[in-house]
Each structure stands twice: as structure tokens, then as C-alpha cells.
C-alpha positions in Angstrom: -13.8 9.5 -13.7 -17.1 9.3 -11.8 -18.6 12.2 -9.9 -16.8 12.5 -6.6 -20.2 13.2 -4.8 -21.0 9.5 -5.5 -17.9 8.5 -3.5 -18.9 10.9 -0.7 -22.3 9.3 -0.5 -20.8 5.8 -0.5 -18.4 6.6 2.3 -20.9 8.8 4.2 -18.3 11.6 4.3 -18.9 15.1 2.9 -15.9 17.3 2.2 -16.1 21.0 2.9 -13.2 21.6 0.5 -14.0 19.6 -2.7 -10.6 20.5 -4.2 -8.8 18.4 -1.5 -10.9 15.4 -2.5 -10.2 15.9 -6.2 -6.5 16.4 -5.6 -6.3 13.1 -3.6 -7.2 11.2 -6.7 -5.0 13.2 -9.1 -1.8 11.3 -10.2 1.2 13.3 -11.2 1.0 11.8 -14.8 -2.4 13.4 -15.3 -1.0 16.9 -14.8 1.7 16.2 -17.4 -0.9 15.7 -20.1 -3.4 18.3 -18.8 -1.5 21.5 -18.4 -4.7 23.6 -17.9 -5.9 21.4 -15.0 -6.3 23.8 -12.0 -5.7 21.2 -9.3 -2.6 19.6 -7.7 -1.2 16.0 -7.8 -1.7 13.9 -4.7 1.9 13.3 -3.5 1.9 15.8 -0.7 -1.4 14.5 0.5 0.0 10.9 0.4 2.9 12.0 2.5 0.5 13.4 5.1 -1.9 10.5 4.9 0.9 8.0 5.5 1.7 9.7 8.8 -2.0 9.9 9.8 -2.4 6.2 9.0 0.7 5.1 11.0 -0.5 7.1 14.1 -4.1 5.8 14.0 -3.0 2.2 13.5 -0.3 2.5 16.2 -2.8 3.9 18.7 -5.3 1.2 17.8 -2.8 -1.6 18.4 -1.5 0.0 21.6 -5.0 0.2 23.1 -6.4 -3.1 21.9 -3.4 -5.3 22.5 -2.1 -4.1 25.9 -0.1 -7.3 26.6 1.8 -7.4 23.3 5.4 -6.2 23.2 6.6 -3.3 20.9 8.3 -5.6 18.4 5.2 -7.7 17.8 3.0 -4.6 17.4 5.5 -3.1 14.9 5.3 -6.3 12.8 1.5 -6.3 12.9 1.3 -2.6 12.0 3.6 -3.2 9.0 1.4 -6.0 7.8 -1.8 -4.0 8.1 -0.5 -0.9 6.3 1.5 -2.6 3.5 0.8 -1.7 -0.1 -1.0 -5.0 -0.8 -3.6 -4.4 2.0 -4.0 -0.7 1.2 -4.5 -1.5 -2.5 -7.1 -4.2 -1.8 -9.0 -1.8 0.5 -8.9 1.0 -2.1 -10.3 -1.4 -4.6 -13.1 -2.4 -2.2 -13.9 1.3 -1.9 -13.9 1.7 -5.7 -11.2 4.3 -5.6 -10.1 3.0 -9.0 -13.1 4.7 -10.6 -12.1 8.1 -9.4 -8.4 8.3 -10.3 -7.2 10.9 -12.7 -4.4 9.3 -14.7 -2.4 9.9 -17.9 -3.5 7.8 -20.9 -0.4 5.6 -20.4 -1.1 5.0 -16.7 -4.8 4.2 -17.4 -3.6 1.2 -19.4 -1.4 -0.1 -16.6 -2.8 -3.0 -14.6 -1.5 -5.4 -12.0 1.2 -4.3 -9.7 1.6 -0.8 -11.2 -2.1 0.0 -10.7 -2.1 -1.6 -7.2 0.8 0.7 -6.3 -1.1 3.8 -7.4 -4.2 2.6 -5.5 -2.3 2.1 -2.3 -1.0 5.6 -2.6 -4.5 6.9 -3.3 -5.7 5.4 0.0 -3.0 7.4 1.8 -3.7 10.6 -0.1 -7.4 10.3 0.6 -6.6 10.0 4.3 -4.4 13.1 4.0 -7.3 15.0 2.4 -9.7 13.8 5.0 -7.5 14.8 7.8 -7.1 18.4 6.4 -10.8 18.7 5.8 -12.3 17.0 8.9 -9.5 16.2 11.4 -8.0 13.2 13.2 -11.1 11.7 14.7 -12.9 11.3 11.4 -9.8 9.6 10.0 -9.8 7.3 13.0 -13.4 6.3 12.3 -12.7 5.8 8.6 -9.7 3.5 9.3 -11.7 1.6 12.1 -14.5 1.0 9.6 -12.5 0.0 6.5 -9.0 -1.1 7.5 -8.7 -2.3 11.1 -11.2 -5.2 10.6 -8.6 -6.8 8.3 -6.3 -7.4 11.2 -7.9 -10.6 12.6 -7.5 -12.3 9.2 -3.9 -11.2 9.0 -3.2 -12.7 12.5 -5.1 -15.9 11.7 -3.2 -16.5 8.5 0.1 -15.3 9.9 0.2 -12.6 7.2 2.5 -10.6 9.5 5.3 -13.1 9.3 8.5 -12.0 7.5 8.4 -13.6 4.1 12.2 -13.2 3.6 13.0 -15.0 6.8 10.6 -17.8 6.0 11.9 -18.1 2.4 15.5 -18.3 3.7 14.5 -20.9 6.3 12.7 -23.1 3.8 15.4 -22.7 1.1 18.1 -23.8 3.5 16.0 -26.7 4.7 14.7 -27.9 1.3 17.6 -27.0 -1.1 20.6 -26.3 1.2 21.1 -22.8 -0.2 20.5 -19.2 0.8 18.4 -16.9 -1.3 19.8 -13.8 -2.9 18.1 -10.8 -4.3 18.9 -8.6 -7.3 17.4 -5.4 -8.5 15.9 -6.1 -12.0 14.5 -2.6 -12.7 13.9 0.7 -11.0 11.9 3.8 -12.1 10.3 7.0 -11.0 11.7 10.3 -9.6 13.9 10.2 -6.5 11.0 11.1 -4.2 8.8 8.3 -5.6 11.1 5.4 -6.7 9.7 2.0 -7.5 11.7 -1.2 -7.6 11.4 -4.6 -9.2 13.5 -7.2 -7.5 14.2 -10.9 -8.2 14.4 -13.6 -5.6 17.1 -16.1 -6.7 18.2 -19.6 -5.5 21.7 -19.8 -6.8 21.2 -18.6 -10.4 17.5 -19.6 -10.6 15.1 -16.6 -10.7 12.2 -18.0 -8.6 10.0 -15.0 -8.4 9.8 -11.2 -8.8 8.5 -8.6 -6.4 7.8 -4.8 -6.5 7.7 -2.0 -4.0 8.4 1.6 -3.2 11.7 0.5 -1.5 14.1 -2.3 -2.1 13.1 -3.8 1.3 9.4 -3.8 0.3 10.2 -5.3 -3.1 12.4 -8.0 -1.6 9.7 -8.9 0.9 7.1 -9.1 -2.0 9.5 -11.2 -4.1 10.1 -13.6 -1.1 6.3 -13.9 -0.6 5.8 -14.7 -4.3 8.7 -17.2 -4.2 7.1 -19.1 -1.3 4.0 -19.4 -3.4 5.9 -20.6 -6.5 7.8 -23.2 -4.5 4.5 -24.2 -2.7 6.3 -23.8 0.6 3.6 -23.1 3.2 3.5 -19.5 4.5 
């Protein structure tokens, strides 16, 4: 793990309470292997950061798109704060270099690491909110996350992949997709799901998420790519 002061310099943010920043990057698995660690894991900060993120993005959309109805703004917000976008943003900010993980989690790559990174973005926001307040969080999101919205709108990244996959499956193959849970793990408060998108008995693609709905959406999005059906 790099010195967190390097991250503060990069982000041009200096924490008064350094323990909050350290806790934001501490995964529960690290505490299991390091019993003498005097910090806390980041799940409570993640819970707080999720709420801060939703409010900031909601206010941003409300102010900047005054003519758009509630339903459309809700869809756009979901597209901007989904795990894929948050994970990509966390990677850009090099959060991966500051995570405290168990030896097992350190070896994980792909979806599992992306999930941890998305959560770290929210836990960092929770820590930032406690240390410096709402306005600083607002500026941070405006600098690092909100600029991604135009690309999402341009590429129609806000569209519902499940609806699109169903529409294309019925048109191209005269069948309706179905979804099955392939695997689930984690404690009740932090479940993770792997779900398969099927056409009849054919497993087209898999998806993951922190809820069945999120995992189904991810599976549908992946299935659209596998089938090369424009999305």
C-alpha cells in the first residue's frame, strides 16, 4: 500500500482525520488476517458514501436538466453511479494502490476486484464527507464523476440492458430470456451474486452484482455483446 499522503496530493485534498482516509481503503478481509490492526473496515463509510453520492448526483441532474422528467433522471442517475462506472473512476484515481486486502483478495482480479474498487469509491466519499463536509464531496464528484455523463448519454449507456436483450431475443430468436442464479457469496449485509442470462437452455453470458437485479442487468449487457446485438 502506498503512502496515503501521495493520494491526498494527487486529489488535492488533505484530511484532518487521517484514520478516516485509511479506514476508507480497509477491506473487511484485511482485518481478519491482521488482528492487531487498530483501524476499522470500510463498510460503514461505504454506506454513508452511497447516500452522499446519490444526493449529489440527484441534485446535479435536477439543476442541470430542468426539462427532463423524474423517470428519465432516475435512469441517468443509475447509469452514472453503477458499479462499472464507479470502479472505472476508482481505477483512474489509482485507488487500487491504496487498498488494504487479505492475501486472498489481493490475488483476485476482474469482476471481484472491480466490485471492491466501486465500494472503495463510496467509502472514500463517506470519509471525505465526515472530514470536510458536503460541499467538498460535491466538488470531488463534479471533477471526477459527473463529466462521464455526456458519454453515457451519447452512447445510450443509460438504457436498460434487460429490456433491450429481451426485445432483441424475441425479434432474432423468437424466445424470451430467462435468468438463473449461478452463485452467491458474502455475508447478508454484503451479498454478491453471479447470474446467468439464458436463451432457452443456452447460457449466453454471466453477470455479477451486489443485488440480483444488478447482476441480471450486467448479464444482459454481456449477452448483448456476445450476440453482437447493438446496444
